[in-house]
DRENSE-352697 format. One line per field, with one value per residue: x negated, y, z of N, C-alpha, C in turn. Coordinates in pm, 1 decimal. Layout:
<nodes>
n.c1 <- (X, ...)
n.c2 <- (Y, ...)
n.c3 <- (Z, ...)
ca.c1 <- (X, ...)
ca.c2 <- (Y, ...)
ca.c3 <- (Z, ...)
c.c1 <- (X, ...)
c.c2 <- (Y, ...)
c.c3 <- (Z, ...)
</nodes>
This chain:
<nodes>
n.c1 <- (2169.5, 2035.9, 1702.0, 1569.5, 1468.3, 1140.4, 1013.3, 833.3, 493.9, 443.0, 315.0, 48.0, -23.7, -322.0, -489.8, -642.8, -969.2, -933.4, -696.7, -772.5, -955.1, -787.6, -634.3, -832.5, -909.5, -667.7, -652.1, -873.0, -796.6, -577.0, -705.4, -859.8, -658.5, -527.2, -714.6, -776.8, -1002.7, -1186.7, -1276.8, -1512.3, -1736.8, -1821.5, -2151.8, -2319.0, -2390.1, -2591.8, -2477.0, -2527.4, -2782.8, -3009.0, -3263.4, -3094.2, -3126.6, -3371.6, -3336.5, -3417.9, -3552.2, -3575.0, -3685.0, -3882.6, -3781.7, -3686.7, -3617.0, -3537.4, -3246.7, -3043.8, -2741.5, -2513.0, -2260.1, -2191.2, -2282.8, -2626.9, -2849.2, -3094.1, -3323.1, -3567.5, -3511.0, -3644.7, -3809.4, -4006.0, -4190.3, -4358.8, -4622.5, -4718.7, -4975.7, -4982.6, -5003.8, -4885.1, -4613.7, -4411.5, -4308.1, -4310.5, -4052.0, -3768.9, -3441.9, -3128.1, -2811.8, -2505.2, -2363.5, -2579.9, -2929.6, -3199.8, -3499.0, -3787.2, -4015.4, -4358.6, -4430.9, -4440.1, -4372.6, -4575.8, -4531.6, -4423.9, -4378.3, -4198.5, -4169.1, -3925.5, -3923.7, -3740.3, -3605.5, -3348.7, -3137.6, -2830.3, -2501.5, -2409.1, -2634.6, -2770.2, -3052.0, -3154.2, -3304.3, -3470.9, -3551.2, -3617.0, -3673.3, -3760.5, -3805.3, -4003.6, -4000.6, -4138.1, -4092.2, -4314.7, -4421.2, -4585.0, -4665.2, -4641.8, -4940.4, -5039.1, -5101.4, -5442.9, -5605.4, -5845.2, -5936.4, -5734.1, -5757.7, -6012.4, -5970.7, -5786.0, -5936.5, -6128.4, -5971.0, -5876.5, -6112.4, -6187.6, -5977.5, -6016.3, -6262.1, -6194.3, -6039.9, -6066.1, -6292.5, -6333.5, -6588.2, -6728.0, -6697.2, -6464.6, -6533.9, -6373.2, -6297.1, -6542.0, -6594.6, -6380.0, -6445.3, -6682.7, -6586.2, -6414.0, -6591.7, -6729.0, -6527.7, -6479.8, -6722.1, -6717.0, -6503.8, -6609.3, -6819.0, -6682.4, -6547.3, -6759.9, -6854.7, -6644.3)
n.c2 <- (-1140.1, -995.0, -929.2, -620.3, -602.8, -576.7, -320.5, -341.7, -225.5, 92.6, 149.5, 343.9, 525.0, 545.9, 752.8, 618.4, 595.9, 646.8, 791.1, 1020.4, 1127.8, 1192.2, 1391.2, 1584.3, 1650.7, 1755.9, 1980.4, 2129.2, 2181.1, 2342.9, 2565.1, 2651.4, 2708.3, 2906.6, 3112.5, 3159.2, 3050.6, 2840.8, 2493.0, 2432.1, 2618.9, 2721.2, 2762.9, 3058.7, 3111.6, 3126.1, 3304.5, 3448.1, 3582.9, 3837.8, 3911.2, 3633.4, 3280.2, 3115.9, 3302.3, 3506.0, 3815.7, 4122.6, 4355.1, 4502.5, 4430.5, 4646.7, 4571.4, 4279.6, 4096.5, 3932.9, 3771.0, 3687.0, 3483.3, 3593.9, 3868.3, 3895.0, 3852.6, 4084.4, 3982.8, 3753.9, 3751.7, 3752.3, 3821.3, 3705.8, 3773.1, 3619.4, 3606.9, 3420.2, 3337.3, 3325.3, 3569.6, 3821.4, 4023.2, 4161.7, 4436.1, 4611.3, 4586.5, 4364.1, 4483.7, 4505.0, 4517.6, 4525.4, 4223.5, 4158.9, 4114.4, 4312.4, 4337.0, 4519.6, 4548.6, 4568.7, 4834.6, 4818.8, 4508.3, 4275.6, 4064.0, 3731.2, 3439.8, 3443.0, 3372.4, 3360.0, 3346.6, 3294.4, 3356.5, 3356.9, 3474.4, 3364.5, 3502.1, 3364.7, 3292.5, 3080.3, 2946.4, 3005.1, 2896.8, 2920.7, 2913.4, 3044.8, 3085.5, 3325.9, 3485.7, 3738.6, 3909.8, 4136.0, 4350.8, 4458.2, 4794.7, 4915.0, 5114.8, 5050.4, 5025.9, 5306.7, 5430.3, 5455.6, 5748.5, 5871.7, 5778.5, 5877.3, 6152.2, 6196.9, 6123.3, 6318.3, 6553.2, 6512.6, 6512.7, 6775.1, 6918.9, 6844.3, 6948.8, 7217.1, 7260.7, 7226.7, 7445.3, 7777.0, 8035.4, 8369.0, 8458.3, 8427.8, 8445.2, 8258.7, 8011.4, 8029.1, 8299.5, 8415.2, 8317.8, 8430.7, 8700.3, 8717.9, 8656.8, 8873.7, 9088.4, 9024.6, 9058.0, 9332.7, 9432.9, 9350.2, 9501.7, 9758.3, 9744.7, 9709.9, 9952.5, 10127.7, 10052.6, 10125.3)
n.c3 <- (19348.1, 19060.3, 18977.1, 18846.6, 18504.7, 18394.9, 18187.0, 17881.7, 17846.4, 17689.6, 17357.9, 17265.5, 16984.5, 16816.6, 16598.6, 16311.0, 16145.8, 15863.8, 15852.6, 15987.2, 15807.5, 15592.2, 15709.7, 15749.8, 15487.3, 15396.1, 15560.9, 15468.9, 15201.7, 15250.4, 15357.2, 15135.9, 14947.1, 15081.9, 15096.4, 14835.8, 14720.9, 14511.5, 14523.8, 14379.1, 14179.5, 13848.9, 13718.3, 13589.9, 13239.0, 12936.1, 12657.7, 12425.5, 12207.4, 12100.2, 11884.9, 11716.6, 11790.4, 11599.8, 11401.2, 11114.4, 11085.0, 10904.0, 10986.7, 11243.6, 11569.6, 11839.7, 12094.0, 12292.5, 12359.2, 12597.2, 12665.4, 12918.6, 13084.0, 13321.9, 13541.5, 13585.0, 13868.3, 13989.0, 14118.5, 14040.9, 13770.6, 13452.3, 13140.4, 12874.5, 12588.1, 12330.4, 12088.2, 11787.7, 11840.6, 12111.6, 12234.9, 12452.5, 12379.4, 12493.0, 12699.8, 13009.8, 13267.2, 13266.2, 13190.1, 13344.4, 13213.0, 13281.0, 13193.3, 13042.9, 12967.4, 12893.4, 12717.5, 12644.9, 12363.8, 12247.8, 12049.1, 11685.8, 11556.9, 11385.5, 11092.6, 11156.6, 11373.8, 11679.6, 12026.4, 12278.6, 12614.4, 12905.2, 13232.6, 13475.0, 13739.0, 13827.7, 13898.9, 14119.0, 14247.5, 14136.0, 13969.0, 13629.9, 13326.3, 13005.7, 12649.3, 12319.4, 11964.7, 11710.6, 11391.3, 11244.5, 10948.4, 10787.3, 10517.1, 10254.5, 10226.1, 10043.7, 9762.6, 9406.8, 9208.8, 9009.2, 8666.8, 8550.3, 8638.3, 8574.6, 8321.3, 8152.2, 8186.2, 8077.4, 7810.3, 7736.3, 7768.2, 7568.2, 7332.0, 7340.9, 7315.9, 7054.1, 6900.5, 6948.9, 6824.1, 6556.2, 6497.0, 6356.9, 6461.6, 6594.2, 6564.5, 6318.1, 5948.1, 5754.5, 5502.5, 5273.2, 5258.2, 5198.3, 4937.0, 4801.9, 4825.0, 4673.7, 4419.6, 4383.7, 4380.3, 4144.6, 3952.9, 3974.0, 3884.9, 3616.6, 3512.7, 3536.5, 3352.0, 3108.9, 3085.1, 3051.8, 2799.0, 2643.5)
ca.c1 <- (2147.7, 1925.1, 1599.7, 1561.0, 1365.8, 1035.4, 996.2, 694.0, 421.1, 451.5, 190.8, 7.0, -86.7, -445.1, -515.2, -762.9, -1063.7, -880.3, -596.5, -845.0, -1010.9, -677.6, -599.7, -938.6, -897.9, -550.8, -683.8, -961.6, -715.9, -495.1, -793.0, -894.0, -540.0, -492.8, -812.2, -795.4, -1135.5, -1185.1, -1378.8, -1637.8, -1742.2, -1919.6, -2261.7, -2325.4, -2466.4, -2629.1, -2377.4, -2568.9, -2916.0, -3040.2, -3216.5, -3042.6, -3222.6, -3416.4, -3300.3, -3526.1, -3517.1, -3663.0, -3739.0, -3931.8, -3686.5, -3742.7, -3585.2, -3476.2, -3131.5, -2980.7, -2609.6, -2467.5, -2117.7, -2176.6, -2391.9, -2738.6, -2909.8, -3228.0, -3428.4, -3598.8, -3478.8, -3765.3, -3812.3, -4141.5, -4192.3, -4493.4, -4650.5, -4755.9, -5104.8, -4968.8, -5019.2, -4763.3, -4574.3, -4310.7, -4366.8, -4221.5, -3961.9, -3638.9, -3336.8, -2996.1, -2702.9, -2384.2, -2392.5, -2691.1, -3066.1, -3267.0, -3644.3, -3853.2, -4137.8, -4461.8, -4447.4, -4386.9, -4426.0, -4608.8, -4457.6, -4464.3, -4280.3, -4208.8, -4097.0, -3869.8, -3908.9, -3668.0, -3545.1, -3252.2, -3062.8, -2689.1, -2431.8, -2389.8, -2765.2, -2828.1, -3154.3, -3137.5, -3423.7, -3451.7, -3639.6, -3576.9, -3767.5, -3710.2, -3913.2, -4004.3, -4054.2, -4134.4, -4124.1, -4424.7, -4379.3, -4688.3, -4618.9, -4714.5, -5047.0, -5006.7, -5204.2, -5570.4, -5605.4, -5974.2, -5940.9, -5641.0, -5813.9, -6122.6, -5917.4, -5724.2, -6042.5, -6190.4, -5879.0, -5872.8, -6236.9, -6183.9, -5885.3, -6078.2, -6368.1, -6133.6, -5980.0, -6165.2, -6317.0, -6347.0, -6729.7, -6779.0, -6595.7, -6446.0, -6593.7, -6278.0, -6305.8, -6667.6, -6577.2, -6290.0, -6518.6, -6775.8, -6507.2, -6362.9, -6703.6, -6754.7, -6423.0, -6501.2, -6835.7, -6675.7, -6423.5, -6698.1, -6894.0, -6592.4, -6519.0, -6879.0, -6858.8, -6540.6)
ca.c2 <- (-1016.6, -1016.5, -821.2, -546.8, -652.1, -475.1, -280.4, -359.1, -96.2, 159.6, 153.3, 476.8, 511.3, 623.7, 763.9, 551.2, 680.3, 690.6, 894.8, 1142.9, 1185.3, 1252.8, 1515.5, 1682.1, 1697.2, 1842.6, 2108.3, 2203.1, 2230.3, 2454.6, 2681.5, 2696.7, 2768.9, 3028.9, 3219.3, 3177.4, 3003.7, 2708.0, 2408.2, 2435.3, 2725.8, 2695.8, 2858.6, 3143.0, 3053.0, 3212.6, 3296.3, 3517.0, 3642.8, 3929.1, 3834.9, 3499.9, 3170.0, 3079.5, 3405.8, 3576.6, 3957.3, 4190.5, 4474.7, 4473.1, 4473.3, 4724.5, 4502.3, 4146.5, 4103.5, 3807.2, 3796.4, 3575.3, 3486.4, 3676.9, 3964.2, 3832.3, 3922.5, 4132.8, 3900.0, 3633.1, 3764.7, 3792.3, 3784.3, 3711.1, 3755.5, 3578.0, 3589.5, 3284.6, 3305.0, 3328.8, 3705.4, 3879.9, 4145.4, 4231.4, 4539.2, 4659.9, 4490.9, 4343.4, 4574.0, 4442.2, 4605.5, 4444.7, 4080.8, 4143.0, 4144.0, 4373.9, 4340.5, 4596.4, 4490.6, 4669.2, 4891.4, 4750.2, 4373.1, 4227.2, 3945.3, 3608.1, 3375.6, 3486.4, 3288.9, 3431.4, 3261.8, 3373.3, 3297.1, 3450.9, 3429.8, 3389.2, 3579.3, 3282.3, 3259.8, 2962.3, 2985.5, 2962.1, 2913.8, 2881.3, 2974.5, 3033.4, 3148.3, 3402.4, 3520.2, 3873.2, 3911.4, 4276.8, 4367.2, 4551.6, 4926.7, 4971.6, 5150.2, 4984.9, 5113.7, 5380.1, 5425.1, 5515.8, 5891.7, 5914.1, 5754.1, 5966.3, 6287.0, 6201.4, 6123.9, 6448.4, 6651.5, 6489.9, 6559.1, 6921.0, 6969.9, 6821.8, 7045.4, 7350.3, 7268.1, 7234.0, 7576.9, 7883.3, 8130.9, 8507.5, 8497.4, 8423.5, 8443.1, 8128.1, 7996.1, 8075.3, 8445.5, 8449.2, 8290.3, 8532.3, 8826.8, 8711.7, 8668.1, 9010.6, 9174.4, 8995.4, 9120.5, 9478.7, 9459.8, 9331.4, 9617.3, 9874.9, 9725.9, 9733.0, 10096.8, 10193.4, 10025.0, 10202.0)
ca.c3 <- (19272.2, 18965.5, 18982.2, 18717.8, 18412.2, 18371.6, 18047.6, 17833.2, 17839.4, 17558.0, 17281.8, 17216.4, 16852.6, 16801.8, 16454.2, 16264.0, 16070.9, 15734.5, 15874.4, 16023.2, 15685.1, 15516.6, 15776.3, 15727.2, 15348.3, 15389.5, 15623.7, 15379.5, 15089.7, 15298.9, 15370.2, 15001.5, 14886.2, 15154.0, 15070.1, 14692.4, 14684.3, 14451.7, 14585.0, 14302.6, 14081.1, 13743.6, 13714.0, 13470.9, 13129.8, 12824.5, 12550.5, 12302.9, 12207.4, 11989.7, 11769.1, 11742.7, 11785.7, 11464.3, 11304.2, 11046.0, 11073.2, 10809.7, 11052.6, 11377.6, 11673.3, 11950.4, 12218.5, 12290.4, 12449.5, 12636.5, 12723.4, 13000.4, 13116.9, 13441.1, 13561.8, 13656.6, 13981.0, 13952.7, 14176.7, 13965.5, 13628.9, 13379.5, 12998.8, 12820.0, 12442.6, 12292.6, 11947.8, 11747.7, 11901.1, 12256.9, 12286.8, 12507.9, 12309.7, 12572.1, 12785.5, 13114.8, 13332.8, 13202.6, 13240.4, 13349.7, 13170.2, 13291.8, 13181.0, 12949.4, 13010.2, 12779.2, 12734.2, 12539.6, 12307.4, 12222.4, 11915.7, 11568.8, 11551.6, 11250.6, 11049.9, 11223.9, 11461.0, 11818.2, 12123.0, 12394.4, 12732.8, 13004.4, 13351.0, 13531.7, 13856.9, 13801.9, 14002.2, 14238.3, 14301.3, 14071.7, 13871.5, 13491.4, 13244.0, 12866.6, 12550.7, 12179.9, 11872.7, 11596.6, 11298.7, 11187.7, 10811.4, 10746.9, 10375.5, 10229.6, 10179.7, 9959.2, 9628.1, 9298.5, 9158.0, 8887.4, 8562.8, 8585.7, 8610.7, 8521.5, 8176.6, 8084.0, 8188.3, 7982.5, 7674.8, 7712.8, 7749.3, 7437.7, 7228.2, 7346.2, 7259.3, 6908.7, 6842.5, 6956.2, 6723.7, 6423.7, 6476.6, 6329.2, 6569.4, 6551.0, 6558.3, 6180.1, 5845.1, 5693.6, 5369.2, 5171.3, 5246.7, 5130.0, 4793.3, 4744.9, 4816.9, 4560.9, 4295.9, 4371.4, 4335.3, 4003.4, 3871.5, 3973.4, 3797.2, 3476.6, 3473.2, 3518.5, 3227.9, 2996.4, 3074.4, 2997.1, 2657.4, 2578.2)
c.c1 <- (2023.3, 1831.1, 1592.0, 1443.3, 1266.5, 1022.1, 851.7, 623.6, 424.3, 315.1, 162.7, -71.6, -206.2, -477.4, -646.5, -851.5, -1007.1, -778.7, -663.3, -903.9, -903.4, -638.2, -704.5, -932.4, -779.8, -577.8, -774.3, -886.2, -630.9, -579.4, -826.3, -776.3, -504.3, -585.7, -834.1, -930.8, -1125.7, -1294.4, -1511.8, -1629.3, -1850.2, -2027.3, -2253.9, -2411.4, -2494.8, -2529.6, -2424.3, -2710.6, -2929.3, -3190.3, -3169.3, -3154.4, -3245.5, -3379.1, -3426.3, -3481.6, -3620.5, -3719.5, -3779.0, -3830.7, -3757.3, -3721.0, -3537.2, -3366.0, -3073.2, -2848.1, -2559.1, -2317.5, -2089.7, -2295.5, -2505.0, -2782.6, -3050.8, -3339.8, -3447.2, -3566.4, -3598.3, -3758.0, -3954.4, -4133.6, -4336.5, -4505.1, -4692.9, -4887.7, -5101.6, -4984.5, -4885.6, -4732.9, -4460.1, -4379.4, -4264.1, -4134.5, -3831.4, -3533.4, -3202.1, -2890.6, -2574.1, -2419.6, -2509.4, -2823.3, -3141.8, -3415.7, -3706.5, -3978.1, -4232.2, -4464.8, -4378.6, -4453.7, -4460.5, -4528.6, -4513.5, -4352.3, -4306.4, -4120.2, -4053.0, -3850.0, -3844.8, -3625.9, -3457.1, -3186.7, -2916.4, -2623.1, -2406.8, -2522.2, -2832.4, -2932.2, -3126.3, -3268.5, -3392.9, -3552.3, -3580.1, -3677.3, -3693.8, -3830.7, -3894.1, -4071.3, -4040.2, -4175.7, -4230.8, -4370.6, -4482.5, -4634.2, -4704.0, -4820.7, -5009.2, -5118.1, -5330.5, -5572.1, -5733.4, -5980.2, -5851.7, -5696.3, -5927.1, -6074.4, -5854.9, -5828.8, -6108.3, -6102.7, -5873.8, -5998.1, -6239.4, -6093.6, -5945.3, -6186.8, -6310.8, -6076.3, -6089.2, -6176.9, -6333.7, -6492.2, -6783.6, -6667.1, -6581.6, -6505.9, -6501.9, -6284.2, -6434.9, -6656.6, -6487.8, -6360.4, -6614.5, -6701.2, -6454.9, -6473.8, -6735.9, -6653.5, -6441.8, -6617.9, -6801.2, -6594.3, -6510.2, -6774.5, -6805.6, -6564.5, -6639.7, -6889.6, -6753.6, -6583.7)
c.c2 <- (-1035.6, -898.9, -751.8, -595.6, -542.1, -446.5, -299.0, -224.2, -38.9, 163.2, 294.1, 458.3, 603.6, 633.5, 699.0, 645.8, 731.1, 801.4, 1026.4, 1210.5, 1252.9, 1386.3, 1624.0, 1738.5, 1790.8, 1978.5, 2192.9, 2259.8, 2348.7, 2580.7, 2739.7, 2766.5, 2900.2, 3144.0, 3244.0, 3132.6, 2863.9, 2623.9, 2412.1, 2544.9, 2694.1, 2803.5, 2941.2, 3074.6, 3155.0, 3193.0, 3362.2, 3571.5, 3733.7, 3956.0, 3694.7, 3396.4, 3128.2, 3184.7, 3468.4, 3721.1, 4025.1, 4320.6, 4438.7, 4520.0, 4551.0, 4656.1, 4360.6, 4146.7, 3964.3, 3839.6, 3669.9, 3588.8, 3569.6, 3769.0, 3900.6, 3917.3, 3967.2, 4042.3, 3772.5, 3640.5, 3822.5, 3741.4, 3804.8, 3681.8, 3730.9, 3566.5, 3446.8, 3240.7, 3309.2, 3465.9, 3758.8, 4012.7, 4216.8, 4329.4, 4586.1, 4549.1, 4479.8, 4431.3, 4503.6, 4546.1, 4524.7, 4297.8, 4053.5, 4179.1, 4192.1, 4385.5, 4415.7, 4523.1, 4603.8, 4709.0, 4813.0, 4613.9, 4334.4, 4102.6, 3821.4, 3554.0, 3415.9, 3397.4, 3373.8, 3330.8, 3345.2, 3287.0, 3402.9, 3388.4, 3466.2, 3458.8, 3499.2, 3236.5, 3140.1, 3005.5, 2925.6, 2986.9, 2869.3, 2949.5, 2957.2, 3108.0, 3226.3, 3447.9, 3662.5, 3865.7, 4052.8, 4286.5, 4473.6, 4681.2, 4992.0, 4996.8, 5078.8, 5078.6, 5177.0, 5368.7, 5496.8, 5660.8, 5934.1, 5895.6, 5848.3, 6107.2, 6300.3, 6206.3, 6257.3, 6555.2, 6637.3, 6540.6, 6710.2, 6981.1, 6954.6, 6922.6, 7184.5, 7366.2, 7282.3, 7370.3, 7680.8, 7977.1, 8269.1, 8549.1, 8498.7, 8417.2, 8303.1, 8126.4, 8047.5, 8225.9, 8487.1, 8428.5, 8395.7, 8667.5, 8829.6, 8727.5, 8809.5, 9104.6, 9152.1, 9061.6, 9270.5, 9513.2, 9447.2, 9449.6, 9739.0, 9864.6, 9753.7, 9881.4, 10171.0, 10170.8, 10105.5, 10348.3)
c.c3 <- (19187.7, 18970.5, 18848.3, 18635.0, 18381.0, 18221.4, 18003.9, 17823.2, 17698.8, 17492.7, 17229.1, 17086.5, 16843.5, 16653.1, 16418.1, 16185.0, 15940.5, 15750.5, 15911.3, 15899.2, 15601.9, 15577.3, 15750.9, 15584.5, 15332.2, 15448.8, 15534.2, 15259.9, 15130.9, 15311.6, 15233.1, 14934.7, 14953.1, 15122.2, 14922.1, 14644.5, 14626.9, 14514.1, 14512.3, 14197.8, 13979.3, 13746.9, 13586.4, 13364.9, 13021.5, 12711.0, 12420.5, 12320.2, 12086.1, 11990.2, 11808.7, 11736.0, 11640.5, 11359.7, 11243.8, 11024.7, 10984.2, 10864.6, 11194.7, 11481.9, 11783.3, 12084.4, 12188.7, 12395.0, 12470.9, 12704.8, 12792.8, 13027.4, 13241.5, 13456.0, 13641.9, 13775.1, 13943.5, 14001.2, 14093.7, 13818.6, 13554.7, 13235.7, 12947.8, 12670.6, 12400.2, 12141.1, 11917.9, 11810.8, 12053.9, 12318.5, 12336.4, 12438.2, 12381.2, 12665.5, 12887.5, 13172.0, 13256.4, 13270.4, 13233.7, 13316.7, 13169.1, 13290.4, 13087.9, 13016.2, 12887.4, 12810.5, 12615.1, 12491.7, 12270.0, 12076.0, 11805.9, 11556.2, 11408.7, 11217.8, 11119.3, 11310.7, 11606.2, 11906.3, 12241.1, 12506.7, 12844.0, 13122.7, 13415.1, 13653.3, 13836.1, 13920.6, 14128.7, 14297.6, 14237.5, 13968.8, 13733.8, 13416.8, 13101.2, 12777.2, 12412.1, 12094.3, 11765.1, 11514.8, 11248.1, 11051.7, 10757.1, 10601.2, 10358.9, 10174.2, 10088.1, 9819.4, 9524.3, 9244.4, 9025.5, 8784.6, 8607.7, 8544.3, 8541.8, 8371.3, 8100.2, 8077.1, 8087.3, 7839.7, 7641.7, 7688.8, 7612.5, 7325.6, 7225.7, 7284.3, 7107.7, 6840.9, 6843.4, 6850.7, 6584.2, 6394.3, 6450.7, 6447.6, 6511.0, 6532.8, 6415.6, 6079.9, 5789.2, 5553.6, 5260.0, 5150.1, 5174.6, 4978.6, 4730.4, 4729.8, 4698.8, 4428.2, 4274.8, 4325.2, 4187.9, 3912.7, 3863.4, 3879.0, 3649.7, 3429.3, 3451.2, 3386.5, 3107.2, 2977.0, 3015.1, 2844.6, 2584.1, 2568.1)
</nodes>
């Protein structure tokens, strides 16, 4: 009788390191797809400024506005406006209005170049910084000088005085009336003499 043949021992397959990594990546993808979360999200960025970078404005702006792709967080968001001499012309804290940051400036700015330095915290907590310049060129509102008033007044007074001197006054008789009176008296005297002779 033949003895039963022994079966070889079964081999248990142990997953190697590469297979474990593939399984882990697959599990992470399943989690991301299930929750709707993307593996990486882009940070917010600056998309617009008012005034624009290198823009020349003819009127003093009351505010400076920065617009981002997402709503910034209040913590760490700050805007600084500086004049050409380094003087700070911004006033108060920056105000967040949706995706925009608005910074007020002090009064009416004189003509010159201004630098806007800013930092902001994006909606995902990432810090952002930047700067740009713009120029204020306020046109002069001074009126053109008019003609000299003093000289005109003097000339007018002189002409008025000359005209008044040329006109006769009621205080005395003109020379013409005196001559006519003398001639009239002479004629009357001649008539009286003729009548006496007759």
